[in-house]
N, C-alpha and C positions, 0 to 999 in steps of 0.2 A: 504494500500500500504506500502511496505517495505521502510523504510528510511535508507539510507546509507551515512555515512560520508566518504569522501576522505580526510584523515588527512595528511597534509604536515609535515613530521617528522624531519624537519631541520629548524633551525632559523639562520643558518650561512649566513653571507653576501656573495653574489655571488652564492648562492645555486642553484643546478639543480632541486631540488624538486618541486619548484613552476611550472616550465615548464612541468615537468612530470605529476604533479597533474592536470594541465589544459588539457593535452592529455587524461588522464584517464577520466576526466569529459566529455570532448568532445565525447569520445566513449560511455560513460555510458548514457548520456542524449538522445541518439538515441533509447534507450529502453523504453518500456511502462509498465514495471513490477515493477518499483521502482522509488523513488525520490532520487536524488544525490545532495550532497552539499560539496563543498570544505571547509575544516576547517583548517585554518592556525594557527599553534601554536604561531606564532609571534603576532597574534591578542590578545592572552591571557596573554602575558607578565608574565608568571609564574616564580617566583624566584625558587631557589633551595628549595626543599621540606621543608616547614616551618610550617606544622601542628603538633601540640603536640600529637594528638591522632592518632592511626593507621587508615588508610583509610577504613579498613574493618569495622570499627564501624560507619562510616558515620556521624561523629560528626565534621563537618567542622567549623572552627572558622573564617577563613579569607574570605573576599569577593571574592578575585580572585579564591579561591578554589570553592566557591559556584557557581560562574559564570561558571567555567570549568565543574563542576559536572552537572549543568543544561544542558550544551551543549551536553556532552557525553550522558546524559540520554535521549535526544531527538531521538536517533538513535537505529535501530534494528541490524545494522551491520556496519562494518568499512572496508575500504581499507586503509591500512597504506602504504604511500609512504615514503620509508626509504632509506637513504644513508647507506653505510657501512664505518664506521670510525674505524680503528684499530681492524678489525675482529668482530665488533659489530655494533649495531645501534647507533644513536646519543644520547648524554647525554640529550639533550632537549626532545626527544621523550620518553626516559625511565623515565625521571623526570615527564613528563605530565601523563604518564600511572600510575605512583606510587601515584599521588595526590589523586585519587579517587578509590573507591572499587566497591560497589554494582552496580554502574552505568554501569560497563562493563559486569557484570555477565549474563550468559545465552543469549549471543548474538554471532554473527558470525563475522569472519574477514578473510581478504585475504591480500596479500602483493604484492606490486610493489616495487622492490628494484633496486638500481643502485650502481655501484662501479667498481673497476678494475676487479673483479671477479663476476660481476653482483649483488653484494650485498647479496649473498646467506648466508654468515655467519651471517650477521645482522639478517636475517630472522630466522635462526636457533635459535638464542638467543631469539628473540621475540616469537617464538612458545612456548618456555619454560615458558616465562612470561604469555602469554595468557592462557596456561593451568592452571596455578595457579589462575588466575582470573576467571576461568570458561568461557572462551571465546573459542568457537569452531572455530579453524582455518582450512581453506579449503586447499586441497592438491595443487591445481593449483597455480602457482606463476609466475609473470613476473620478469625476472632477466635481467636488462639492463646493458650492458657492456659500460664502459666509452670509450673503444677502438673502438667498432663497432656501437654503437647506439648514439654516440655523435661525433660531429666534433670538433677537438681540445679540447676534454674533456668538452666542455661547450655548444655547439650548439646541441640541441636535434634533432636527426634524426633517429627515431626508425626503425629497420628493419621491412619489411612488415609482417613477421611472428609474430611480437610482438602484433599486434592488435588481431589476432586470439587467442593468449594465454591470453591476457587481457579479451577477451570475455568469455573464460573458467573460469577465476577468477570471473568475475562478475556473470556468471550463477550460480556458486557454492555459492558465498556470498549471493546473493538474495534468492536462494532456502533455504539455511540454516537459514538466517535471518528471513525468513517468518516462517519456521518450528519451530524455537525456541520461537516465540511469545506465543505459547501454554504453554511452560515451565514458562514464565514470567507472564502469566495471573493469576489474583487473583482467588482463589478457590471459 
């Protein structure tokens, strides 16, 4: 069975990401083709990147990095729940991504973003990063507007169409995550 992490990409106090990730999880667990787990970056308390060696070498010195690497390695695919801050993703998410290397490779990902413009610019930046890490990002994307999918910018009330779009994201992420297992399999 395909293991999918739903990663909360913000550690900011008062963040909307936790509520959005719970919604993604609630929709996802209705499926029987994958297992889903919410992974909260706050639980890993990663400092600003403090490894001496590049992540691509996989030579992690710090326990927090080893713990994060082990968690990322558990999954076949990811759904990143990302805010848009200043036309990009959060620093916390980018930092967490940069901590590890091979643990991301040859896996799939999708995006659920939120912001004044639906978080689409954050996802465009993340797509570039995922390409460098050899993560196959799917085309479907949930873009939640702070104006229409949240009441007073904080109470999450997604439009009815958003669940259908999320289902498309999950369909693609699960299919690609399963297909890429062959690439990761030892020869």
